[in-house]
Phi, psi and omega in degrees: 000136178277165177298329182297312177302319181301310185296321177289324178300321181292321181295318180295332188274351180294144171290125179283133180259137170283125175249130178280148177295141192280353176110175177283146182293137180242109177284168186289139175240119179291143174253187179271015181228076179296329178290319176290330168294324181291310182298320178295319182296315184302322179291328180293318184269007167089020179258156176262142176234135182232128174263136175226162180273332182202173186291330175299322179286333177291324181302311184302314187289327175290336169290330173291315183291318181239068183297330186249009185248146177282138176246140181230161170261167176294330176294323180296322179301304179296302187299325177267005183050044186288145169291121188303329181287356178269352183274111182271312178238121179244137175245129184218157174267137172253148184293308176201159179250160177242115181297327182312312188223007179067026179276144176239130176279122173246143178222162179297351174296321180254002193227074184298330179245115189288337188273335189304323179288349179259353192246327184299164178272324188225131183244129173239125185237126171272133177219131177288134180305327182289357185248023178263121174257157188281321189221153175305331173297314180296324181293315182286327173299321184293320181295322181052042180077358179267080192265002182063186179284326187215126176200158181195152168271125178239134183223114179076170172289172181292131179224141171210149178228145178261183183292342176285351181075031174263114181287125174243116183267134180088011185286325184238024179174207182298138178284339177216150177231129177236129178254129180256112174268118189251000000 
């Protein structure tokens, strides 16, 4: 008997498991609280969300979260010619957020170094509460075809899983994402 036959024989001998159907797909239904929906979506994708009254209060909170790490803005990275692997915490501005999936629109308007959000260890994005839209459809309407030279929707820290279903956080980007809602 060949190894191929052995393999197929072993597969046929396996006990078949019944797997229940996951249920009907439920699309996102916007509520009257887009900020609450946005925060919920962020928790699902593994991001931390902090609400503050102003950037000064955010500074204090970030000092508590990252007490021993140097924090940089995207402008700092460009102006100082920093080696990107040295950027532990990067703070940037997002234009707006999407409640449906916790995504934030980033464009080169606030991102002089396009690679920085993907190379840093921890990413912090500031978004105004008034700039949260309910769905991606609304987000694209808001963009109105003005996508800038570079722009993207980012949702959650970097995540990847291999065929053995081992989840790795931070393999292809930031290990953590903190959204500061101002």
